[in-house]
C-alpha positions in Angstrom: 154.2 95.7 198.8 155.2 93.5 195.8 158.6 91.9 195.8 160.6 90.1 193.0 164.0 88.5 193.2 166.3 89.1 190.2 168.0 86.1 188.7 171.5 85.2 189.8 174.3 86.1 187.5 177.6 84.4 186.9 179.5 87.6 187.5 180.8 88.2 191.0 179.7 91.2 192.9 182.1 93.9 194.0 182.9 94.5 197.7 184.4 97.6 199.2 187.1 95.6 200.9 187.9 93.4 198.0 189.3 95.2 194.9 190.0 92.0 193.1 186.4 91.0 193.2 185.4 94.4 191.9 187.9 94.3 189.1 186.7 90.8 188.0 183.0 91.7 188.1 180.8 92.8 185.2 180.4 96.2 186.9 184.0 97.2 186.3 183.7 97.0 182.5 181.2 99.8 182.5 183.5 102.3 184.2 186.3 104.4 182.7 187.4 106.0 185.9 189.8 105.7 188.8 189.3 102.8 191.1 189.3 103.2 194.9 193.1 102.5 195.2 193.9 104.9 192.4 194.5 102.3 189.8 193.0 102.2 186.4 191.6 99.2 184.6 193.8 98.0 181.8 192.9 98.0 178.1 193.0 94.1 177.7 190.5 93.8 180.6 188.0 95.9 178.6 188.6 93.9 175.5 187.7 90.7 177.4 184.3 91.9 178.5 181.0 91.7 176.5 179.9 94.9 178.2 180.2 98.7 177.7 184.0 98.7 177.5 185.9 101.2 175.3 186.4 98.9 172.3 182.7 97.8 172.1 180.9 100.7 173.7 179.2 101.9 170.5 177.8 98.6 169.4 176.9 97.2 172.8 175.6 100.4 174.3 173.1 100.8 171.5 172.2 97.1 171.5 171.3 97.4 175.2 169.5 100.7 174.5 167.4 99.1 171.8 166.6 96.1 174.0 165.6 98.5 176.8 163.3 100.5 174.4 161.6 97.3 173.4 161.2 96.0 177.0 159.7 99.3 178.2 157.4 99.7 175.1 155.9 96.3 175.6 154.8 96.9 179.2 151.4 98.6 179.8 150.7 97.4 183.3 152.2 99.9 185.7 153.6 97.4 188.2 155.2 95.3 185.5 156.7 98.5 183.9 158.2 99.5 187.2 159.8 96.1 187.7 161.1 96.1 184.2 162.6 99.6 184.5 164.4 99.0 187.8 165.7 95.7 186.5 167.1 97.4 183.4 168.9 100.0 185.5 170.4 97.3 187.8 171.4 95.2 184.8 174.0 97.9 183.9 175.7 96.9 187.2 176.9 100.5 187.6 174.1 101.1 190.1 174.1 99.6 193.6 170.6 100.8 194.5 167.9 102.5 192.5 164.7 104.3 193.5 161.9 105.6 191.2 159.9 108.6 192.5 156.6 109.5 190.9 153.9 112.2 191.6 150.7 110.9 193.1 147.8 113.1 194.3 150.1 116.1 194.4 152.9 114.4 196.5 156.1 112.9 195.4 156.4 109.3 196.6 158.6 106.3 196.0 156.9 103.7 193.8 159.7 101.2 193.2 163.3 100.4 194.4 165.9 97.8 193.6 169.2 96.5 195.0 172.0 95.0 193.0 173.4 93.3 196.1 170.2 91.5 197.0 169.1 90.9 193.4 165.7 92.3 194.2 163.1 94.8 193.1 160.2 96.0 195.2 157.0 97.8 194.3 156.5 100.2 197.3 153.0 101.5 196.7 153.6 105.2 197.2 156.1 105.2 200.1 156.9 108.7 201.5 160.3 110.1 200.6 161.4 110.5 204.3 160.9 106.7 204.9 163.6 105.7 202.4 166.5 103.7 203.8 168.9 106.2 202.1 169.2 109.3 204.2 170.4 111.2 201.1 167.4 110.5 198.9 165.0 113.1 200.3 167.4 116.1 200.2 168.8 115.2 196.8 165.4 114.5 195.2 164.0 117.7 196.7 166.9 119.6 195.1 166.4 118.0 191.7 162.6 118.6 191.9 163.3 122.3 192.6 166.0 122.8 189.9 164.5 120.2 187.5 168.0 119.3 186.2 170.1 116.2 186.7 172.4 116.1 189.6 175.7 114.0 189.8 177.9 113.8 192.9 181.1 112.0 191.9 182.5 111.9 195.5 180.0 112.3 198.3 182.8 112.4 200.9 183.8 115.8 199.5 180.3 117.2 199.9 180.5 119.1 203.2 176.7 119.7 203.4 175.9 116.0 203.0 176.5 113.6 205.9 174.9 110.2 205.3 173.6 108.6 208.6 173.7 105.0 207.3 176.5 102.6 208.2 177.3 101.8 204.5 177.6 105.1 202.8 177.4 105.7 199.0 180.5 106.8 197.2 178.7 108.5 194.3 175.1 109.2 193.2 173.1 110.3 190.2 169.6 111.9 190.3 167.8 112.3 187.0 164.4 114.0 186.3 162.0 112.3 183.8 159.9 114.5 181.5 157.0 113.8 179.1 156.0 116.6 176.8 157.9 119.1 179.0 156.1 118.0 182.1 158.1 116.5 185.0 156.5 113.1 185.8 159.2 111.3 187.8 162.7 111.1 189.2 165.3 108.3 189.1 167.7 108.3 192.1 170.8 106.1 191.8 173.6 105.2 194.2 176.9 103.4 193.9 178.4 102.2 197.1 181.8 101.0 195.8 183.7 103.7 193.9 183.7 107.4 193.2 183.0 108.7 189.7 180.9 105.7 189.0 178.4 107.5 186.8 180.6 108.2 183.8 179.6 110.4 180.8 178.9 107.1 178.9 176.4 106.0 181.5 174.8 109.5 181.8 174.4 109.7 178.0 172.9 106.2 178.0 170.3 107.2 180.6 169.7 110.5 178.8 168.8 108.7 175.6 166.6 106.2 177.5 164.8 108.8 179.6 162.2 109.9 176.9 161.2 106.2 176.4 160.9 105.8 180.2 158.7 108.8 180.5 156.5 107.8 177.5 156.1 104.3 178.9 155.1 105.6 182.3 152.6 108.0 180.7 151.2 105.2 178.6 150.9 102.9 181.7 149.0 105.6 183.6 146.6 106.1 180.6 146.2 102.3 180.3 145.3 102.0 184.0 142.9 104.9 183.8 141.3 103.3 180.7 140.8 100.1 182.6 139.2 101.9 185.5 136.9 103.8 183.1 135.9 100.7 181.2 135.2 98.9 184.6 133.0 101.9 185.6 131.2 101.8 182.3 130.6 98.1 182.6 129.0 98.5 186.0 126.8 101.3 184.6 125.7 99.0 181.7 124.6 96.3 184.1 122.3 98.9 185.9 120.8 100.6 182.9 120.8 97.9 180.1 117.5 99.1 178.8 118.7 102.7 178.3 121.9 101.6 176.7 120.0 99.5 174.1 118.4 102.8 172.9 121.9 104.2 172.2 123.2 101.1 170.4 124.2 103.1 167.2 126.5 105.3 169.3 128.1 102.4 171.0 128.7 100.7 167.7 130.7 103.7 166.6 132.5 103.8 169.9 133.4 100.1 169.5 134.9 100.9 166.1 137.1 103.6 167.6 138.2 101.4 170.5 139.2 98.6 168.1 141.1 101.1 165.9 142.8 102.6 169.0 143.9 99.2 170.3 145.2 98.3 166.8 147.2 101.5 166.5 148.7 101.0 170.0 150.1 97.6 168.8 151.3 99.1 165.5 153.1 101.9 167.4 155.1 99.3 169.3 155.7 97.3 166.1 157.1 100.4 164.2 159.2 101.3 167.2 161.4 98.2 166.6 162.6 99.1 163.1 163.0 102.7 164.0 165.2 101.8 166.9 167.2 99.4 164.6 167.7 102.2 162.1 168.8 104.7 164.7 171.3 102.2 166.2 172.6 101.1 162.8 173.1 104.7 161.6 175.2 105.4 164.8 177.2 102.3 164.2 177.8 103.2 160.6 179.0 106.7 161.5 181.5 105.4 164.0 182.7 102.6 161.8 183.1 104.9 158.8 185.2 107.4 160.9 187.4 104.6 162.0 187.8 103.1 158.5 188.7 106.5 156.9 191.4 107.0 159.5 192.9 103.5 159.5 192.4 102.0 156.0 194.7 104.2 153.9 197.6 103.7 156.4 196.9 99.9 156.5 197.0 99.5 152.7 200.3 101.2 152.6 201.8 98.8 155.1 200.4 95.6 153.6 202.3 93.6 151.0 200.5 92.4 147.8 200.0 89.0 149.4 198.7 90.5 152.6 196.3 92.7 150.6 194.9 89.6 148.9 194.5 87.8 152.3 192.8 90.9 153.6 190.2 90.9 150.8 189.7 87.2 151.3 188.9 87.8 154.9 186.4 90.5 154.0 184.7 88.3 151.5 184.3 85.5 154.1 182.5 87.8 156.5 180.1 89.5 154.0 177.1 87.0 154.2 174.8 87.7 157.0 174.7 84.8 159.4 171.7 83.7 161.5 171.7 85.2 165.0 173.6 83.0 167.4 172.4 82.3 170.9 174.6 83.4 173.8 175.6 79.8 174.4 176.5 79.1 170.8 178.5 82.3 170.5 180.4 81.5 173.7 181.2 78.0 172.5 182.5 79.3 169.1 184.7 81.9 170.9 186.2 79.2 173.1 186.9 76.9 170.2 188.4 79.6 168.1 190.5 80.9 171.0 191.9 77.4 171.6 192.8 77.2 167.9 194.5 80.6 167.9 196.4 79.6 171.0 197.7 76.5 169.3 199.0 78.7 166.5 200.8 80.8 169.2 198.7 83.9 168.3 198.9 86.6 171.0 195.7 88.1 172.5 193.8 85.0 171.4 190.8 85.7 173.5 190.3 89.2 172.2 190.9 88.2 168.6 188.5 85.2 168.9 185.7 87.5 170.2 186.2 89.9 167.3 186.3 87.1 164.7 183.1 85.4 165.9 181.3 88.8 165.8 182.5 89.1 162.2 181.1 85.7 161.4 184.6 84.0 161.2 184.7 80.6 163.0 187.6 78.8 161.3 191.3 79.8 161.0 192.0 79.5 157.3 195.6 80.1 155.9 194.9 83.7 154.7 193.6 84.6 158.1 196.4 82.9 159.9 199.0 84.8 157.9 197.3 88.1 158.8 197.1 87.2 162.5 200.9 86.3 162.4 201.8 89.8 161.1 203.3 92.4 163.4 200.3 94.7 162.8 197.6 92.0 163.1 195.4 93.9 165.6 195.3 96.9 163.3 194.4 94.7 160.3 191.6 92.9 162.2 190.1 96.0 163.7 190.0 97.6 160.2 188.3 94.5 158.8 185.9 94.5 161.7 184.7 98.1 161.1 184.4 97.5 157.3 182.2 94.4 158.0 180.2 96.5 160.6 179.3 99.1 157.9 178.0 96.4 155.5 175.9 94.6 158.1 174.4 97.8 159.5 173.5 98.9 155.9 171.7 95.6 155.6 169.9 96.2 158.9 168.8 99.6 157.8 167.3 98.2 154.6 165.4 95.5 156.4 164.1 97.9 159.0 163.0 100.4 156.4 161.2 97.6 154.5 159.4 96.4 157.6 158.3 99.9 158.7 157.1 100.7 155.1 155.1 97.5 155.0 153.3 98.3 158.2 152.6 101.9 157.2 151.3 100.8 153.8 149.0 98.3 155.5 147.7 100.8 157.9 146.9 103.3 155.1 145.0 100.6 153.3 143.1 99.6 156.4 141.9 103.1 157.2 141.3 104.0 153.5 138.1 106.0 153.3 135.2 104.5 151.4 132.4 106.6 152.9 130.7 107.2 149.6 127.2 105.6 149.3 128.3 103.4 146.4 130.2 100.1 146.6 133.6 99.4 145.0 135.2 96.3 143.6 137.8 94.9 146.0 139.9 91.7 146.4 139.0 90.1 149.7 142.3 88.2 149.9 144.2 91.5 149.8 142.0 93.1 152.4 142.5 90.2 154.8 146.3 90.2 154.2 146.3 93.9 155.1 144.6 93.1 158.5 147.0 90.3 159.1 150.0 92.6 158.7 148.5 95.0 161.3 148.2 92.1 163.8 151.7 90.7 163.1 153.0 91.9 166.5 150.6 89.6 168.2 151.3 86.6 166.0 155.0 86.8 167.0 154.1 85.6 170.5 153.4 82.1 169.2 150.6 81.9 166.6 151.2 80.1 163.3 149.2 81.7 160.5 148.3 80.0 157.2 146.2 81.3 154.4 144.8 79.7 151.3 142.6 81.9 149.0 142.5 80.0 145.8 141.6 82.1 142.7 139.1 84.5 144.2 137.3 87.1 142.0 136.9 90.7 143.0 133.6 91.5 144.7 131.5 94.6 145.1 131.5 95.7 148.7 132.5 98.3 151.3 136.1 97.2 152.0 136.4 99.3 155.2 133.4 97.7 156.8 134.4 94.2 155.9 137.9 94.9 157.2 136.3 95.5 160.6 134.7 92.0 160.3 138.1 90.4 159.6 139.7 92.4 162.4 137.0 91.4 164.9 137.2 87.7 164.0 141.0 87.6 164.0 141.3 89.5 167.3 138.7 87.1 168.9 140.7 84.1 167.6 144.0 85.5 169.1 142.3 86.0 172.4 140.7 82.5 172.3 144.1 81.0 171.7 145.9 82.9 174.4 148.4 84.1 171.8 149.5 80.4 171.3 148.1 78.2 168.6 147.2 78.0 164.9 145.1 80.4 162.8 143.9 79.2 159.4 142.2 81.4 156.9 140.7 80.0 153.7 138.8 81.7 150.9 136.8 79.8 148.2 134.1 80.6 145.6 130.7 78.8 145.8 128.5 79.8 142.9 127.8 83.5 143.4 129.3 83.7 146.9 132.8 84.2 148.4 133.2 81.9 151.4 135.8 83.0 154.0 136.5 80.7 156.9 138.6 81.8 159.9 139.6 78.9 162.1 141.5 78.9 165.4 142.8 76.2 167.8 141.6 78.0 170.9 139.4 76.9 173.8 136.2 76.8 171.8 132.7 78.2 172.5 130.4 76.2 174.8 127.5 74.8 172.8 124.9 76.2 175.3 125.9 79.8 174.5 126.6 79.6 170.8 123.2 80.9 170.0 123.9 84.0 172.1 127.3 85.1 170.8 125.9 87.5 168.2 123.5 89.2 170.7 124.4 92.8 171.6 126.3 93.1 174.9 126.8 89.4 175.2 130.4 88.5 176.1 132.4 85.8 177.8 135.4 88.0 178.3 136.5 89.4 181.6 135.1 92.7 182.8 136.8 95.6 181.0 138.2 93.4 178.2 135.2 93.2 175.9 132.0 95.2 175.3 130.0 92.4 173.7 129.5 94.4 170.5 132.2 93.0 168.1 130.3 90.0 166.8 127.0 91.9 166.7 128.7 94.6 164.6 130.2 91.9 162.3 126.9 90.2 161.8 125.2 93.6 160.9 128.0 94.4 158.4 127.8 91.0 156.7 124.0 91.2 156.5 124.3 94.7 155.0 126.3 93.0 152.2 123.4 90.5 151.7 125.5 87.8 153.2 125.5 85.7 156.4 127.9 84.5 159.1 128.0 81.0 160.7 129.9 79.5 163.6 131.0 75.9 164.4 133.0 75.3 167.6 134.4 72.6 169.8 137.4 72.6 172.1 140.5 73.0 170.0 138.7 74.2 166.8 136.4 77.1 166.2 135.4 78.3 162.7 133.6 81.4 161.7 132.4 81.3 158.1 131.4 84.5 156.3 129.4 84.3 153.0 129.4 87.4 150.8 127.7 87.7 147.4 130.1 88.5 144.6 127.8 91.0 142.9 125.1 92.5 145.0 123.4 95.7 146.1 123.9 96.2 149.8 121.3 97.7 152.2 121.9 101.3 152.8 
């Protein structure tokens, strides 16, 4: 059993006996329902929270959803994915306890659970359903597995056929099936111990949108684990029958090409998922902001005087430029400073207004803004300005996301461009290398600085697709050697009738005693299941087919692979 403790939060945790603690906690801001004593949270309280409250539900729900998409898509190890998933569910603070049930060898078992109260998540390694600490889990999950539809119980005390045997009984629960390609692959079982009607339509919609990504991530993790197991089995077989495998080297070379392409496409899929998620979120924001603007703006313009209209346009102009993203600490400090300034000017609802202004990029109270805030309809003015600014910024986000996705797709098309004819074509080496660099951009983001210097290189006659595999192999090896942290330098120069491409990384280096072996078939220094030992051998064969050669120089902190390709040659068939 693996166990992880979640980081402590600054928000207080709700207690059944303490309504004040519950109302002041982050959990309350997610709920639009009756509290245990029959009271309802007030509107100003929602406005003060940076959570899923009514005023900010559209923007913040989608921001959380996009972050959740990214977190889940980046995890391929099953245990890490389970920890990430349960933590994401608990981060909403609507859920007191969560369980993830998956199918294993024909049985449905508990693979992970988490508790908001103890700030912990556990990997349970296929725990039977009947051993769960919640006596309701097994009958509820069995019902959902049978019906294959979500089940929400808003008030368990009203369910006559359910009688929890535990001392601390849940007030409400939510059980949700997970599907991948119309196949049921798991169930999420969630309990709230503090209030009835905890699982609001907003929360259920959020989970409904997230569930396809959860299912895809789980499916990918299973495939990833199965792939590791298969690679490990194949590696053991290679050690026993090395002689036989050498006779099938050509087939393995082709297999290596397909594995490299598959790994590359996996990374690209994650990279494209980010702009697509941004586009989806921005379109939703635009739709809601436009609806609000069309409703409020005509009424507002009728109420504003000529001076107020000028002040309103001045406010919009001050918010148009896109600011650099602020850290949570910077944003909080700006809000406090602005709130203090508004309070000094005796502006009501200073805290709420300060939050809205900072999100709009306003950090100073200029005279036009002050005049608007002192107006009797100041909240209507500011909200209308906020939604106008939101439309502009989301339009910019969509443009950036589309450009990013288009760049990645174009690079992928160029990378897999077919040149299977027997004749060579003239290509620009610098453009081909840049194409490969775009496809590995998702790995560079982790902490690799990339610099290129090609000079004025002429076009050369070559097979671009084959050489692209050389650049991809060398760049991938450099990334792994650096552990995703370091510097990658790529230079291209002309030496008489040759193009000289040098790829240098700041990784751990290659020990001098094995440098003569690195181009041998099946030789690898990587862990079992990570490398097949064919990448450099394939690269050497491709370069030699182009009548060129490849060299290596290495020491700790600097490894350089130098590729020499004739500018005009007739390659070996």
